[in-house]
One Martini backbone bead per residue (centre of mass of N, CA, C, O) as a GRO file, in nm:
protein
  284
    1MET     BB    1   1.781   2.190   1.517
    2ILE     BB    2   1.751   2.544   1.567
    3ALA     BB    3   1.936   2.808   1.523
    4SER     BB    4   1.996   3.097   1.669
    5SER     BB    5   2.034   3.441   1.558
    6THR     BB    6   1.952   3.541   1.860
    7ALA     BB    7   2.027   3.639   2.155
    8VAL     BB    8   1.840   3.544   2.454
    9PRO     BB    9   1.776   3.628   2.750
   10GLY     BB   10   1.691   3.325   2.929
   11ALA     BB   11   1.716   3.125   2.674
   12GLU     BB   12   1.811   2.797   2.766
   13HIS     BB   13   1.572   2.661   2.615
   14PRO     BB   14   1.419   2.487   2.404
   15VAL     BB   15   1.159   2.445   2.209
   16LEU     BB   16   0.909   2.193   2.231
   17ILE     BB   17   0.782   1.989   1.968
   18VAL     BB   18   0.524   1.754   2.048
   19GLY     BB   19   0.426   1.423   2.002
   20ALA     BB   20   0.146   1.234   2.141
   21GLY     BB   21  -0.003   1.086   1.944
   22PRO     BB   22  -0.321   0.926   1.910
   23GLY     BB   23  -0.372   0.887   2.263
   24ALA     BB   24  -0.230   0.682   2.401
   25ILE     BB   25   0.000   0.695   2.647
   26ASP     BB   26   0.168   0.418   2.552
   27LEU     BB   27   0.225   0.572   2.245
   28MET     BB   28   0.445   0.721   2.342
   29THR     BB   29   0.738   0.837   2.347
   30VAL     BB   30   0.997   0.864   2.548
   31ARG     BB   31   1.078   1.156   2.470
   32ALA     BB   32   0.792   1.278   2.510
   33THR     BB   33   0.755   1.203   2.804
   34ARG     BB   34   1.004   1.352   2.918
   35ALA     BB   35   0.923   1.632   2.831
   36VAL     BB   36   0.660   1.659   2.991
   37GLU     BB   37   0.789   1.590   3.276
   38ALA     BB   38   0.989   1.866   3.237
   39ALA     BB   39   0.780   2.082   3.237
   40ASP     BB   40   0.683   2.424   3.294
   41VAL     BB   41   0.531   2.438   3.008
   42LEU     BB   42   0.203   2.354   2.874
   43VAL     BB   43   0.112   2.358   2.527
   44TRP     BB   44  -0.207   2.232   2.454
   45THR     BB   45  -0.424   2.022   2.259
   46ASP     BB   46  -0.719   1.972   2.415
   47SER     BB   47  -0.908   1.868   2.168
   48LEU     BB   48  -0.678   1.605   2.101
   49VAL     BB   49  -0.558   1.559   2.382
   50SER     BB   50  -0.508   1.379   2.644
   51PRO     BB   51  -0.530   1.436   2.981
   52GLN     BB   52  -0.330   1.214   3.063
   53ILE     BB   53  -0.086   1.347   2.926
   54ALA     BB   54  -0.091   1.624   3.074
   55ALA     BB   55  -0.057   1.480   3.362
   56LEU     BB   56   0.262   1.432   3.335
   57ALA     BB   57   0.307   1.683   3.437
   58PRO     BB   58   0.411   1.867   3.669
   59GLN     BB   59   0.277   2.043   3.931
   60HIS     BB   60   0.420   2.329   3.844
   61CYS     BB   61   0.292   2.329   3.581
   62GLU     BB   62   0.188   2.517   3.314
   63ARG     BB   63  -0.133   2.499   3.171
   64ILE     BB   64  -0.217   2.545   2.818
   65ARG     BB   65  -0.487   2.599   2.636
   66THR     BB   66  -0.568   2.602   2.258
   67SER     BB   67  -0.869   2.582   2.142
   68THR     BB   68  -0.924   2.926   2.173
   69LEU     BB   69  -0.664   2.985   2.005
   70THR     BB   70  -0.446   3.138   1.826
   71LEU     BB   71  -0.142   3.127   1.696
   72GLU     BB   72  -0.050   3.402   1.804
   73GLU     BB   73  -0.127   3.347   2.098
   74VAL     BB   74   0.046   3.098   2.138
   75LEU     BB   75   0.327   3.230   2.062
   76GLU     BB   76   0.332   3.449   2.273
   77LEU     BB   77   0.346   3.255   2.512
   78VAL     BB   78   0.595   3.092   2.432
   79VAL     BB   79   0.798   3.327   2.411
   80ALA     BB   80   0.769   3.437   2.701
   81ARG     BB   81   0.846   3.172   2.851
   82ALA     BB   82   1.123   3.122   2.716
   83ARG     BB   83   1.252   3.403   2.794
   84ALA     BB   84   1.228   3.314   3.108
   85GLY     BB   85   1.361   3.009   3.111
   86LEU     BB   86   1.157   2.797   3.030
   87ARG     BB   87   1.012   2.483   2.983
   88VAL     BB   88   0.876   2.437   2.664
   89VAL     BB   89   0.572   2.265   2.564
   90ARG     BB   90   0.443   2.174   2.243
   91LEU     BB   91   0.144   1.993   2.222
   92HIS     BB   92   0.061   1.740   1.995
   93ASP     BB   93  -0.105   1.556   1.795
   94GLY     BB   94   0.053   1.298   1.700
   95ASP     BB   95   0.230   1.441   1.435
   96PRO     BB   96   0.371   1.753   1.378
   97CYS     BB   97   0.439   1.684   1.059
   98LEU     BB   98   0.115   1.657   1.056
   99TYR     BB   99  -0.107   1.895   1.050
  100GLY     BB  100   0.063   2.125   1.269
  101ALA     BB  101   0.188   2.407   1.190
  102LEU     BB  102   0.503   2.388   1.203
  103ALA     BB  103   0.635   2.595   1.013
  104GLU     BB  104   0.512   2.847   1.140
  105GLN     BB  105   0.634   2.811   1.425
  106ILE     BB  106   0.931   2.802   1.354
  107CYS     BB  107   0.955   3.075   1.213
  108ARG     BB  108   0.859   3.251   1.457
  109LEU     BB  109   1.069   3.147   1.663
  110ALA     BB  110   1.316   3.229   1.503
  111ASP     BB  111   1.247   3.531   1.492
  112ALA     BB  112   1.275   3.532   1.821
  113GLY     BB  113   1.545   3.354   1.885
  114LEU     BB  114   1.458   3.050   1.896
  115GLU     BB  115   1.489   2.733   1.980
  116VAL     BB  116   1.415   2.410   1.814
  117GLU     BB  117   1.239   2.102   1.888
  118VAL     BB  118   1.148   1.784   1.747
  119VAL     BB  119   0.895   1.545   1.841
  120PRO     BB  120   0.787   1.263   1.741
  121GLY     BB  121   0.485   1.079   1.639
  122LEU     BB  122   0.243   0.874   1.632
  123SER     BB  123   0.019   0.786   1.393
  124ALA     BB  124  -0.307   0.701   1.308
  125TYR     BB  125  -0.241   0.500   1.078
  126GLN     BB  126  -0.064   0.312   1.253
  127ALA     BB  127  -0.271   0.249   1.468
  128THR     BB  128  -0.475   0.125   1.276
  129ALA     BB  129  -0.317  -0.101   1.156
  130ALA     BB  130  -0.248  -0.239   1.423
  131ALA     BB  131  -0.540  -0.291   1.519
  132LEU     BB  132  -0.584  -0.473   1.238
  133LYS     BB  133  -0.334  -0.638   1.165
  134ALA     BB  134  -0.206  -0.455   0.922
  135GLU     BB  135  -0.066  -0.438   0.601
  136LEU     BB  136  -0.002  -0.165   0.359
  137THR     BB  137   0.237  -0.356   0.221
  138ILE     BB  138   0.191  -0.574  -0.050
  139PRO     BB  139   0.314  -0.792  -0.235
  140GLY     BB  140   0.187  -0.728  -0.565
  141LEU     BB  141  -0.033  -0.494  -0.471
  142VAL     BB  142   0.103  -0.281  -0.253
  143GLN     BB  143   0.372  -0.001  -0.199
  144THR     BB  144   0.185   0.250  -0.118
  145ILE     BB  145   0.161   0.552   0.089
  146VAL     BB  146  -0.100   0.794   0.136
  147LEU     BB  147  -0.107   1.120   0.269
  148SER     BB  148  -0.417   1.297   0.327
  149ARG     BB  149  -0.692   1.517   0.206
  150ALA     BB  150  -0.944   1.703   0.184
  151GLY     BB  151  -0.990   2.012   0.074
  152GLY     BB  152  -1.201   2.204   0.155
  153ARG     BB  153  -1.139   2.525   0.260
  154THR     BB  154  -0.812   2.509   0.196
  155GLY     BB  155  -0.722   2.304   0.018
  156VAL     BB  156  -0.540   2.175  -0.271
  157PRO     BB  157  -0.333   2.096  -0.484
  158GLU     BB  158  -0.404   1.993  -0.796
  159ARG     BB  159  -0.181   1.763  -0.810
  160GLU     BB  160  -0.342   1.662  -0.515
  161SER     BB  161  -0.584   1.544  -0.593
  162LEU     BB  162  -0.797   1.296  -0.524
  163ALA     BB  163  -0.813   1.179  -0.806
  164HIS     BB  164  -0.513   1.137  -0.843
  165LEU     BB  165  -0.454   0.963  -0.593
  166ALA     BB  166  -0.663   0.738  -0.658
  167SER     BB  167  -0.530   0.640  -0.931
  168LEU     BB  168  -0.312   0.458  -0.773
  169ARG     BB  169  -0.430   0.251  -0.570
  170ALA     BB  170  -0.343   0.288  -0.290
  171SER     BB  171  -0.266   0.353   0.034
  172LEU     BB  172  -0.523   0.567   0.163
  173CYS     BB  173  -0.486   0.840   0.395
  174LEU     BB  174  -0.752   1.025   0.555
  175TYR     BB  175  -0.766   1.338   0.676
  176LEU     BB  176  -0.994   1.574   0.743
  177SER     BB  177  -1.282   1.430   0.589
  178ALA     BB  178  -1.571   1.378   0.718
  179ARG     BB  179  -1.733   1.637   0.614
  180HIS     BB  180  -1.665   1.509   0.294
  181VAL     BB  181  -1.755   1.205   0.239
  182GLU     BB  182  -1.930   1.205  -0.011
  183ALA     BB  183  -1.725   1.330  -0.210
  184VAL     BB  184  -1.506   1.126  -0.159
  185GLN     BB  185  -1.654   0.870  -0.244
  186GLN     BB  186  -1.711   0.954  -0.535
  187GLU     BB  187  -1.412   0.978  -0.624
  188LEU     BB  188  -1.308   0.694  -0.542
  189LEU     BB  189  -1.513   0.528  -0.736
  190GLU     BB  190  -1.351   0.608  -1.001
  191HIS     BB  191  -1.097   0.396  -0.903
  192TYR     BB  192  -1.224   0.218  -0.697
  193PRO     BB  193  -1.369  -0.040  -0.597
  194ALA     BB  194  -1.661  -0.077  -0.415
  195ASP     BB  195  -1.510  -0.327  -0.231
  196THR     BB  196  -1.314  -0.162  -0.100
  197PRO     BB  197  -1.147  -0.134   0.178
  198VAL     BB  198  -1.250   0.063   0.476
  199ALA     BB  199  -1.108   0.228   0.732
  200ILE     BB  200  -1.276   0.346   1.031
  201GLY     BB  201  -1.144   0.594   1.253
  202TYR     BB  202  -1.214   0.674   1.599
  203ARG     BB  203  -1.015   0.752   1.825
  204VAL     BB  204  -0.749   0.607   1.812
  205SER     BB  205  -0.658   0.454   2.128
  206TRP     BB  206  -0.891   0.528   2.281
  207PRO     BB  207  -1.137   0.427   2.488
  208ASP     BB  208  -1.360   0.526   2.248
  209GLN     BB  209  -1.298   0.356   2.023
  210TRP     BB  210  -1.369   0.332   1.660
  211LEU     BB  211  -1.356   0.037   1.440
  212GLN     BB  212  -1.410  -0.011   1.080
  213VAL     BB  213  -1.473  -0.229   0.805
  214VAL     BB  214  -1.570  -0.120   0.478
  215PRO     BB  215  -1.706  -0.061   0.202
  216LEU     BB  216  -1.678   0.204   0.001
  217GLU     BB  217  -1.995   0.230  -0.062
  218GLN     BB  218  -2.030   0.280   0.281
  219MET     BB  219  -1.867   0.520   0.398
  220ALA     BB  220  -2.082   0.750   0.430
  221ALA     BB  221  -2.311   0.609   0.579
  222VAL     BB  222  -2.150   0.527   0.831
  223SER     BB  223  -2.053   0.808   0.910
  224ARG     BB  224  -2.341   0.926   0.955
  225GLU     BB  225  -2.443   0.719   1.156
  226ARG     BB  226  -2.190   0.805   1.358
  227GLN     BB  227  -2.137   1.112   1.349
  228LEU     BB  228  -1.874   1.194   1.173
  229ILE     BB  229  -1.646   1.502   1.196
  230ARG     BB  230  -1.401   1.403   1.380
  231THR     BB  231  -1.136   1.223   1.458
  232THR     BB  232  -1.098   1.094   1.156
  233LEU     BB  233  -1.004   0.800   0.973
  234TYR     BB  234  -0.902   0.693   0.644
  235VAL     BB  235  -0.848   0.358   0.496
  236ILE     BB  236  -0.763   0.292   0.165
  237SER     BB  237  -0.730  -0.067   0.089
  238PRO     BB  238  -0.632  -0.371  -0.059
  239ALA     BB  239  -0.471  -0.480   0.190
  240LEU     BB  240  -0.732  -0.545   0.377
  241ALA     BB  241  -0.772  -0.798   0.137
  242ALA     BB  242  -0.542  -0.988   0.140
  243PRO     BB  243  -0.398  -1.252   0.042
  244GLU     BB  244  -0.250  -1.516   0.207
  245GLN     BB  245  -0.011  -1.567  -0.022
  246ALA     BB  246   0.136  -1.330   0.037
  247ARG     BB  247   0.489  -1.264  -0.050
  248SER     BB  248   0.800  -1.205   0.055
  249ARG     BB  249   1.144  -1.227  -0.053
  250LEU     BB  250   1.332  -1.146   0.184
  251TYR     BB  251   1.308  -1.451   0.345
  252SER     BB  252   1.396  -1.609   0.126
  253ALA     BB  253   1.618  -1.859   0.033
  254SER     BB  254   1.650  -1.729  -0.273
  255HIS     BB  255   1.741  -1.462  -0.116
  256ASP     BB  256   1.989  -1.227  -0.142
  257HIS     BB  257   2.211  -1.045   0.086
  258LEU     BB  258   2.435  -0.885   0.285
  259PHE     BB  259   2.363  -1.114   0.533
  260ARG     BB  260   2.251  -1.337   0.311
  261PRO     BB  261   2.264  -1.614   0.142
  262ALA     BB  262   2.168  -1.819  -0.079
  263THR     BB  263   2.010  -2.122  -0.102
  264ALA     BB  264   1.970  -2.412  -0.263
  265THR     BB  265   1.705  -2.451  -0.086
  266ALA     BB  266   1.389  -2.354  -0.158
  267GLU     BB  267   1.110  -2.238  -0.061
  268PRO     BB  268   0.809  -2.181  -0.109
  269GLU     BB  269   0.651  -1.888  -0.226
  270ALA     BB  270   0.427  -1.973  -0.055
  271ALA     BB  271   0.213  -1.850   0.210
  272THR     BB  272   0.050  -1.893   0.526
  273GLY     BB  273  -0.105  -1.705   0.724
  274ALA     BB  274   0.070  -1.518   0.943
  275ALA     BB  275   0.340  -1.542   0.792
  276ALA     BB  276   0.244  -1.394   0.532
  277ARG     BB  277   0.163  -1.116   0.676
  278THR     BB  278   0.483  -1.085   0.807
  279ALA     BB  279   0.716  -1.112   0.574
  280GLY     BB  280   0.734  -0.834   0.532
  281GLY     BB  281   0.967  -0.570   0.507
  282ALA     BB  282   1.229  -0.524   0.694
  283GLY     BB  283   1.518  -0.619   0.772
  284GLY     BB  284   1.672  -0.873   1.025
   0.00000   0.00000   0.00000
């Protein structure tokens, strides 16, 4: 929560900036759902958020679509409603902390003397990995996930160029990049092998979801064939073709940690099937 620097009469409720998740209504967090259900005013990204989610708001709620509005127009409405003492929910797709103009909104709302709370949401890369039943961090193969985008019209800092990120050969998740897919593929091929698996996800978790894994060398052709230009995510990762014997040491009998000592008899280090694919991750 951001503390207000100026008391504003009638502003009894913080403005809630809420992540709606990737699309499916049942992938919203409980906190996000409750926020929408209690809203007096819902300022929602109608071009990217499912109408089913907006419909969770109560009957009396004023619903304001933002697809045709500038940020200044959006914030003018938010400030006016919040100062009137209404519960205002600014609803974003995915997670508002990723490519959601969050910093700009918080700064301007703070300048208006309004408190802000941010409710995170599940991001598309997580929904994509789950839909594929894939782990993006495989022991001995890849342990890093990079979230980024193509430069496009707004550009990216030089130190974060796609060429530099691709050189890591990590699990690379690219948002907002479908319009530049030919250039993206060309840069990626300079670092990843041509047969590296690429998951192409369109409107992941929506009823019309389309999701397919293709070799990197086919990434652009498939995208153009499907006429993908927006609401598309690319996950480029050697983890999508991980060998079945990949195994985390975390649950190995030979591995000790705070909650469990190592045992004298250790199981084989290789594991097969579903157990091998799920053995990594945080301790349980």
